[in-house]
C-alpha positions in Angstrom: 1.9 -171.0 105.2 2.3 -167.7 106.9 3.3 -166.1 103.6 0.0 -167.1 102.2 -1.9 -165.4 105.0 0.2 -162.3 104.9 0.2 -162.1 101.1 -1.2 -159.1 99.3 -4.9 -159.6 98.4 -5.3 -160.8 94.8 -6.6 -158.4 92.2 -10.3 -158.2 91.9 -11.3 -160.1 88.7 -14.1 -157.7 88.0 -11.7 -154.8 87.8 -9.7 -156.3 85.0 -10.5 -154.5 81.7 -10.9 -157.7 79.6 -13.5 -159.0 82.1 -15.4 -155.6 82.2 -15.4 -155.2 78.4 -16.5 -158.8 77.9 -19.4 -158.3 80.3 -20.4 -155.1 78.5 -20.3 -156.9 75.2 -22.3 -159.9 76.5 -25.0 -157.5 77.9 -25.1 -155.6 74.6 -25.5 -158.9 72.6 -28.4 -160.0 74.9 -30.1 -156.6 74.5 -29.7 -156.7 70.7 -31.1 -160.3 70.6 -34.1 -159.3 72.7 -34.7 -156.3 70.3 -34.6 -158.6 67.3 -37.0 -161.1 68.9 -39.4 -158.3 69.9 -39.3 -156.9 66.3 -39.9 -160.3 64.8 -42.8 -161.1 67.1 -44.4 -157.7 66.4 -44.0 -158.2 62.6 -45.6 -161.7 62.9 -48.5 -160.5 64.9 -49.1 -157.6 62.5 -49.1 -160.0 59.5 -51.5 -162.5 61.2 -53.8 -159.8 62.5 -54.5 -158.3 59.1 -56.1 -160.8 56.7 -54.9 -160.3 53.2 -57.8 -162.1 51.6 -60.5 -159.5 50.6 -63.2 -162.2 50.5 -62.4 -163.1 54.1 -62.6 -159.4 55.1 -65.9 -159.0 53.3 -67.3 -162.1 55.0 -66.3 -160.9 58.4 -67.9 -157.4 57.7 -71.1 -159.2 56.6 -71.1 -161.3 59.7 -70.7 -158.1 61.8 -73.6 -156.5 60.0 -75.9 -159.5 60.4 -75.0 -159.6 64.1 -76.0 -156.0 64.5 -72.5 -154.8 65.3 -72.4 -152.3 62.4 -75.1 -150.5 60.5 -76.0 -151.0 56.8 -74.4 -147.7 56.0 -71.2 -148.7 57.7 -71.3 -152.1 56.0 -71.7 -150.5 52.6 -68.9 -148.0 53.3 -66.5 -150.8 54.3 -67.5 -152.8 51.2 -66.8 -149.7 49.0 -63.4 -149.2 50.6 -62.5 -152.8 50.3 -63.6 -152.8 46.6 -61.4 -149.7 46.0 -58.5 -151.2 47.8 -58.6 -154.4 45.8 -59.6 -152.7 42.6 -62.6 -155.0 42.3 -66.1 -153.8 41.4 -68.8 -154.9 43.8 -70.7 -157.8 42.3 -74.5 -158.0 42.3 -74.2 -161.1 44.4 -72.5 -159.0 47.1 -75.3 -156.5 47.2 -76.7 -155.1 50.4 -77.4 -157.9 52.9 -80.9 -156.5 53.6 -81.9 -157.0 49.9 -79.8 -160.1 49.3 -81.8 -163.3 48.6 -81.4 -166.0 51.2 -79.9 -169.3 49.9 -82.4 -172.0 49.3 -82.1 -175.3 51.1 -80.8 -178.2 49.0 -83.4 -180.2 47.1 -84.2 -183.6 48.6 -82.4 -186.6 47.1 -84.6 -188.8 44.8 -85.6 -192.1 46.2 -83.7 -195.1 44.8 -85.9 -197.5 42.8 -86.8 -200.8 44.4 -84.9 -203.8 42.9 -86.7 -205.9 40.4 -88.2 -209.2 41.7 -85.4 -211.4 40.3 -82.5 -209.3 41.5 -81.2 -209.1 45.0 -79.9 -205.8 46.4 -77.4 -207.6 48.6 -73.7 -207.9 47.6 -72.4 -211.5 46.9 -70.2 -212.9 49.7 -66.5 -212.4 49.3 -64.5 -215.3 47.7 -62.9 -217.7 50.2 -59.1 -217.8 50.2 -58.9 -221.3 51.6 
């Protein structure tokens, strides 16, 4: 028992080269993983932030114009750039919102004719299963 107390102190495990290099490799792997996750998240946000549908973009520009957030000149410039980007020519229906015709409300549905005197409009009762 006295030999145990008087024994030379054990080597510090953190000073062993295999432990030190293993720790360095683990930290490097964690940093690399964090960088990959950051890059993937940034790529995902960039893809979701820019709509690829030109009709969606034009609709959002028109909503901004109608809300008064952009002027008619800005709206027309954005529409022109979008048309050039998608290689589409602006259609007459997508003309300036100031001159565009407002959609008409739907026509009322015609009234259903009254049933003839000998016919009932009620459905017959379901057949009994007993």
